[in-house]
C-alpha positions as semicolon CSV with decimal commas, in nm:
position;residue;x (nm);y (nm);z (nm)
1;M;3,328;-11,091;-4,312
2;K;3,198;-11,326;-4,581
3;V;2,883;-11,223;-4,768
4;L;2,666;-11,449;-4,982
5;H;2,467;-11,282;-5,259
6;I;2,164;-11,482;-5,373
7;C;2,078;-11,332;-5,707
8;N;1,852;-11,492;-5,970
9;D;1,923;-11,204;-6,207
10;F;2,299;-11,163;-6,164
11;A;2,359;-11,284;-6,519
12;G;2,083;-11,065;-6,660
13;S;2,177;-10,727;-6,513
14;K;2,508;-10,546;-6,464
15;V;2,365;-10,366;-6,159
16;H;2,443;-10,653;-5,922
17;A;2,791;-10,706;-6,065
18;S;2,868;-10,337;-6,010
19;L;2,792;-10,370;-5,638
20;V;2,989;-10,694;-5,601
21;R;3,288;-10,542;-5,781
22;E;3,298;-10,234;-5,556
23;L;3,257;-10,444;-5,240
24;D;3,547;-10,654;-5,366
25;L;3,760;-10,339;-5,393
26;L;3,670;-10,268;-5,029
27;G;3,815;-10,606;-4,934
28;V;3,490;-10,795;-4,871
29;E;3,501;-11,171;-4,921
30;Q;3,194;-11,270;-5,124
31;V;3,011;-11,563;-5,280
32;V;2,765;-11,498;-5,562
33;Y;2,503;-11,769;-5,614
34;C;2,336;-11,726;-5,952
35;P;2,083;-11,990;-6,060
36;V;1,996;-11,960;-6,431
37;R;1,734;-12,101;-6,668
38;D;1,949;-12,078;-6,981
39;K;2,296;-12,228;-7,026
40;R;2,399;-11,925;-7,230
41;L;2,384;-11,718;-6,909
42;L;2,648;-11,923;-6,731
43;E;2,943;-11,705;-6,623
44;R;2,787;-11,388;-6,764
45;N;2,892;-11,073;-6,569
46;Q;3,161;-11,270;-6,388
47;F;3,494;-11,094;-6,333
48;E;3,840;-11,188;-6,206
49;S;3,884;-11,166;-5,829
50;H;4,064;-11,356;-5,554
51;R;3,796;-11,260;-5,300
52;V;3,480;-11,342;-5,498
53;Q;3,356;-11,693;-5,569
54;F;3,099;-11,708;-5,850
55;V;2,862;-12,005;-5,834
56;Y;2,646;-12,032;-6,145
57;S;2,398;-12,316;-6,161
58;Y;2,183;-12,427;-6,454
59;V;1,905;-12,543;-6,226
60;I;1,591;-12,338;-6,303
61;R;1,334;-12,500;-6,532
62;P;1,058;-12,313;-6,721
63;W;0,779;-12,471;-6,518
64;Y;0,930;-12,361;-6,186
65;K;0,749;-12,026;-6,218
66;F;0,422;-12,209;-6,155
67;F;0,545;-12,389;-5,842
68;Y;0,699;-12,133;-5,607
69;F;0,771;-12,364;-5,313
70;H;0,925;-12,634;-5,530
71;K;1,152;-12,373;-5,691
72;R;1,251;-12,221;-5,356
73;N;1,328;-12,557;-5,196
74;R;1,506;-12,691;-5,505
75;L;1,731;-12,385;-5,529
76;Y;1,806;-12,395;-5,157
77;A;1,912;-12,759;-5,183
78;D;2,127;-12,670;-5,484
79;L;2,284;-12,379;-5,295
80;K;2,372;-12,603;-4,999
81;S;2,533;-12,855;-5,231
82;K;2,761;-12,591;-5,382
83;V;2,834;-12,343;-5,099
84;D;2,951;-12,411;-4,743
85;L;2,690;-12,205;-4,560
86;S;2,860;-12,259;-4,224
87;K;3,128;-12,014;-4,342
88;I;2,882;-11,737;-4,441
89;D;2,836;-11,436;-4,209
90;L;2,554;-11,256;-4,392
91;V;2,326;-11,311;-4,692
92;H;2,218;-11,035;-4,932
93;A;1,908;-11,134;-5,131
94;S;1,839;-10,933;-5,446
95;T;1,459;-10,986;-5,431
96;L;1,224;-11,062;-5,142
97;F;1,027;-11,361;-5,269
98;S;1,262;-11,540;-5,511
99;D;1,596;-11,478;-5,338
100;G;1,476;-11,374;-4,993
101;G;1,285;-11,700;-4,963
102;I;1,609;-11,893;-5,002
103;A;1,787;-11,661;-4,756
104;Y;1,505;-11,724;-4,508
105;L;1,563;-12,100;-4,524
106;A;1,937;-12,046;-4,471
107;Q;1,862;-11,831;-4,168
108;K;1,635;-12,095;-4,019
109;E;1,884;-12,377;-4,067
110;F;2,216;-12,200;-4,010
111;G;2,121;-11,883;-3,820
112;I;2,269;-11,658;-4,090
113;P;2,127;-11,302;-4,083
114;F;2,007;-11,164;-4,416
115;V;1,914;-10,838;-4,583
116;S;1,687;-10,819;-4,884
117;A;1,601;-10,581;-5,162
118;V;1,229;-10,532;-5,225
119;R;1,173;-10,470;-5,595
120;A;0,891;-10,408;-5,838
121;V;0,874;-10,780;-5,918
122;D;0,793;-10,840;-5,549
123;L;0,533;-10,564;-5,513
124;I;0,361;-10,612;-5,848
125;D;0,413;-10,966;-5,975
126;F;0,426;-11,169;-5,654
127;V;0,191;-10,965;-5,436
128;G;-0,053;-10,887;-5,716
129;M;-0,066;-11,228;-5,882
130;R;0,017;-11,477;-5,604
131;P;-0,184;-11,384;-5,293
132;Y;-0,125;-11,729;-5,145
133;L;0,237;-11,622;-5,083
134;L;0,157;-11,320;-4,867
135;H;0,183;-11,520;-4,544
136;W;0,536;-11,620;-4,643
137;G;0,613;-11,266;-4,752
138;R;0,537;-11,143;-4,400
139;K;0,767;-11,410;-4,258
140;Y;1,050;-11,293;-4,484
141;L;0,994;-10,929;-4,387
142;L;1,005;-11,008;-4,016
143;A;1,314;-11,227;-4,051
144;A;1,521;-10,982;-4,259
145;Q;1,758;-10,741;-4,085
146;K;1,720;-10,470;-4,352
147;L;1,481;-10,408;-4,641
148;Y;1,627;-10,209;-4,929
149;F;1,412;-10,014;-5,175
150;I;1,560;-9,843;-5,479
151;S;1,305;-9,561;-5,511
152;P;1,077;-9,348;-5,290
153;W;0,765;-9,453;-5,482
154;A;0,835;-9,819;-5,400
155;I;0,855;-9,739;-5,028
156;K;0,533;-9,538;-5,044
157;M;0,354;-9,814;-5,235
158;F;0,483;-10,079;-4,995
159;R;0,373;-9,893;-4,682
160;Q;0,017;-9,863;-4,815
161;M;-0,025;-10,232;-4,898
162;A;-0,288;-10,414;-4,694
163;W;-0,088;-10,736;-4,658
164;I;0,190;-10,574;-4,452
165;Q;-0,028;-10,379;-4,207
166;S;-0,021;-10,653;-3,942
167;V;0,361;-10,641;-3,931
168;K;0,419;-10,278;-4,028
169;T;0,528;-10,157;-3,686
170;H;0,779;-10,442;-3,662
171;I;0,949;-10,370;-3,995
172;E;0,935;-9,990;-4,022
173;N;1,287;-9,942;-3,884
174;K;1,423;-10,192;-4,138
175;I;1,314;-9,992;-4,442
176;Q;1,596;-9,811;-4,619
177;L;1,619;-9,622;-4,948
178;Q;1,921;-9,718;-5,155
179;C;1,913;-9,625;-5,522
180;N;2,113;-9,806;-5,787
181;G;2,424;-9,647;-5,933
182;I;2,533;-9,547;-6,280
183;D;2,855;-9,610;-6,469
184;T;3,162;-9,409;-6,364
185;F;3,177;-9,263;-6,717
186;W;2,880;-9,038;-6,644
187;F;3,044;-8,890;-6,333
188;Q;3,345;-8,800;-6,542
189;H;3,127;-8,620;-6,797
190;V;2,871;-8,433;-6,586
191;S;2,753;-8,114;-6,757
192;R;2,564;-7,825;-6,600
193;M;2,533;-7,636;-6,928
194;P;2,185;-7,554;-7,069
195;H;2,073;-7,710;-7,398
196;E;1,974;-7,546;-7,724
197;G;1,812;-7,854;-7,880
198;K;1,444;-7,847;-7,975
199;N;1,354;-8,215;-8,003
200;I;1,290;-8,525;-7,790
201;L;1,517;-8,823;-7,724
202;Y;1,435;-9,178;-7,614
203;V;1,710;-9,426;-7,523
204;G;1,617;-9,774;-7,402
205;S;1,490;-10,118;-7,488
206;F;1,188;-10,189;-7,706
207;E;1,013;-10,432;-7,471
208;S;0,642;-10,362;-7,449
209;R;0,651;-10,213;-7,097
210;K;0,878;-9,932;-7,225
211;N;0,569;-9,796;-7,400
212;V;0,751;-9,640;-7,696
213;P;0,446;-9,640;-7,931
214;T;0,251;-9,431;-7,677
215;L;0,539;-9,182;-7,660
216;I;0,532;-9,162;-8,040
217;N;0,157;-9,096;-8,029
218;A;0,214;-8,815;-7,777
219;V;0,466;-8,650;-8,009
220;S;0,221;-8,688;-8,297
221;Y;-0,046;-8,519;-8,085
222;L;0,187;-8,228;-8,009
223;R;0,271;-8,183;-8,378
224;E;-0,099;-8,132;-8,440
225;N;-0,138;-7,899;-8,142
226;G;0,116;-7,620;-8,148
227;F;0,448;-7,795;-8,219
228;P;0,436;-7,877;-8,593
229;D;0,814;-7,921;-8,630
230;L;0,868;-8,144;-8,325
231;Q;1,089;-8,450;-8,386
232;L;1,162;-8,766;-8,184
233;T;1,492;-8,954;-8,190
234;V;1,471;-9,319;-8,084
235;V;1,773;-9,524;-7,976
236;G;1,736;-9,889;-7,877
237;G;1,616;-10,233;-7,974
238;G;1,553;-10,577;-7,829
239;K;1,230;-10,739;-7,714
240;D;0,908;-10,635;-7,889
241;E;1,123;-10,474;-8,159
242;N;0,884;-10,558;-8,443
243;H;0,586;-10,386;-8,279
244;T;0,788;-10,075;-8,194
245;Q;0,950;-10,071;-8,538
246;Q;0,608;-10,075;-8,701
247;S;0,507;-9,770;-8,498
248;I;0,832;-9,594;-8,592
249;E;0,780;-9,669;-8,962
250;R;0,422;-9,540;-8,955
251;H;0,552;-9,209;-8,819
252;S;0,882;-9,191;-9,008
253;S;0,819;-8,827;-9,104
254;F;0,910;-8,719;-8,751
255;V;1,057;-9,027;-8,576
256;H;1,426;-9,095;-8,641
257;F;1,546;-9,444;-8,545
258;L;1,920;-9,478;-8,483
259;G;1,927;-9,839;-8,364
260;R;2,121;-9,956;-8,060
261;I;2,411;-9,733;-7,951
262;D;2,658;-9,858;-7,688
263;D;2,924;-9,589;-7,738
264;K;2,881;-9,364;-7,434
265;N;3,053;-9,070;-7,605
266;E;2,797;-9,089;-7,883
267;L;2,518;-9,098;-7,624
268;V;2,662;-8,786;-7,460
269;R;2,651;-8,612;-7,797
270;L;2,287;-8,714;-7,847
271;F;2,186;-8,602;-7,498
272;Q;2,343;-8,264;-7,561
273;Q;2,167;-8,219;-7,896
274;H;1,812;-8,259;-7,766
275;A;1,570;-8,051;-7,559
276;L;1,453;-8,331;-7,331
277;F;1,463;-8,703;-7,261
278;A;1,135;-8,897;-7,235
279;M;1,072;-9,251;-7,110
280;V;0,719;-9,335;-6,998
281;S;0,735;-9,705;-6,910
282;W;0,483;-9,916;-6,725
283;N;0,615;-10,066;-6,400
284;E;0,945;-9,876;-6,418
285;T;1,156;-9,996;-6,125
286;F;1,404;-9,709;-6,138
287;G;1,539;-9,620;-6,482
288;L;1,914;-9,552;-6,467
289;V;1,895;-9,386;-6,808
290;Y;1,710;-9,096;-6,644
291;L;2,024;-9,028;-6,439
292;E;2,244;-9,061;-6,746
293;A;2,031;-8,799;-6,921
294;L;2,035;-8,576;-6,613
295;S;2,414;-8,600;-6,599
296;Q;2,408;-8,403;-6,925
297;N;2,161;-8,151;-6,780
298;L;1,884;-8,284;-7,003
299;P;1,534;-8,242;-6,851
300;V;1,336;-8,566;-6,828
301;V;0,976;-8,675;-6,872
302;Y;0,941;-8,967;-6,632
303;V;0,671;-9,200;-6,503
304;Q;0,419;-9,075;-6,249
305;G;0,428;-9,282;-5,929
306;Q;0,717;-9,501;-6,046
307;G;1,086;-9,487;-6,135
308;I;1,252;-9,170;-6,009
309;D;0,925;-9,004;-5,904
310;G;0,974;-8,859;-5,555
311;L;1,352;-8,882;-5,569
312;F;1,401;-8,512;-5,637
313;D;1,237;-8,187;-5,525
314;E;1,016;-8,087;-5,817
315;E;0,912;-7,751;-5,670
316;H;1,258;-7,593;-5,659
317;N;1,496;-7,649;-5,951
318;P;1,291;-7,939;-6,095
319;V;1,467;-8,200;-6,307
320;G;1,163;-8,272;-6,521
321;V;0,792;-8,353;-6,528
322;A;0,603;-8,671;-6,437
323;A;0,344;-8,818;-6,675
324;N;0,078;-9,088;-6,667
325;P;0,219;-9,358;-6,899
326;R;-0,131;-9,468;-7,005
327;S;-0,238;-9,121;-7,119
328;V;-0,118;-8,969;-7,447
329;K;-0,250;-8,631;-7,329
330;S;-0,059;-8,650;-6,999
331;I;0,266;-8,735;-7,176
332;A;0,210;-8,458;-7,429
333;D;0,138;-8,206;-7,152
334;A;0,459;-8,302;-6,968
335;I;0,665;-8,259;-7,285
336;S;0,494;-7,927;-7,356
337;Q;0,573;-7,794;-7,007
338;I;0,944;-7,849;-7,061
339;L;0,949;-7,719;-7,419
340;C;0,768;-7,400;-7,314
341;N;0,984;-7,339;-7,003
342;P;1,329;-7,487;-7,078
343;G;1,513;-7,259;-6,835
344;R;1,309;-7,388;-6,540
345;Y;1,458;-7,738;-6,549
346;S;1,814;-7,837;-6,461
347;N;2,028;-8,091;-6,276
348;Q;2,148;-7,836;-6,017
349;Q;1,988;-8,021;-5,726
350;V;2,129;-8,362;-5,823
351;N;2,422;-8,488;-5,615
352;F;2,562;-8,744;-5,856
353;E;2,794;-8,885;-5,589
354;D;2,485;-9,045;-5,434
355;F;2,464;-9,265;-5,744
356;E;2,830;-9,364;-5,764
357;W;2,876;-9,736;-5,705
358;K;3,184;-9,697;-5,486
359;N;2,984;-9,479;-5,245
360;I;2,685;-9,712;-5,258
361;A;2,912;-10,007;-5,175
362;V;3,048;-9,822;-4,870
363;R;2,693;-9,771;-4,742
364;Y;2,608;-10,138;-4,789
365;L;2,927;-10,246;-4,613
366;Q;2,854;-10,016;-4,319
367;C;2,512;-10,180;-4,292
368;Y;2,660;-10,531;-4,308
369;Q;2,909;-10,446;-4,035
370;A;2,645;-10,285;-3,815
371;I;2,433;-10,600;-3,839
372;E;2,730;-10,821;-3,761
373;N;2,822;-10,609;-3,460
374;S;2,466;-10,588;-3,327
375;L;2,421;-10,963;-3,345
376;N;2,772;-11,025;-3,215
377;V;2,831;-11,276;-3,491
378;K;3,154;-11,470;-3,442
379;K;3,241;-11,734;-3,690
């Protein structure tokens, strides 16, 4: 079997490379098509393999984001010029509109079946801001063999959307939950031990959607309302760093900024020294760092209706508390619940093997093979 991955973000995220690497170890022949908008991204996340062909292409231009059909058609033409599609058995698109649109054209011309992930960028950016594409979105949904969602909230949100109701009965059996995985390191260092820390930890980027200043305001509120000694440790950097840094500096009496930390052993130490982990982003697709924190038995404050919300049973052995990311009071209340009842929260219900990439790759391969068998594809 030869699988083509169409992935606009392969160079920007290690998630996709993790899947490709594990499928490679399972003996799957693969082609990765990665169109980029910046030459500096060429060959990023590529690795040595005799079974994987990486096809990077500096083909995306800044203005393409305003002309969806031109971008889709241009990338499809570029793909055909670089990859022999007659040798492909199945296409895996990493998003519905950007990558799934290209897979749809390949299916129409070459009869290649495809599966597609449906991500936050599809449900929020494309559906919310480009209603003229909904007709095409329905076509992609009907044409795909499987639709992968990485969180329960995304499935719930998708099923309630008005634009899919006319095709809902035709696609319901295609919907499948498949979470992303975390680095093997965390499986080798899982802890079930309770914590004695008293403070809060944030680890992540500083882009505006991560909402760090609002988290800081929630901690400030708690210091004025029953938790006068509460401290926040912040680890990270990147986009929007100046704005977040200004907020950190204004509250330097209780916010401790450690910069970016890539050493996983150091992160383990930090997780184990704190009472809880908090990340209250807007539009959080999943948030692998929640799982990293949970691997150290650190309770988490997560986003209500996004990210990992709905992934775990929060009535029995809860892993944390959900909060409204736009409400300082809601975030403060969630933190307070954990601080006042630390023994109630643990990672006992979490089966970390579900988030191991080698197991995730096996599930994807089983799906690929089932599709190939059901369609009796013979190349």
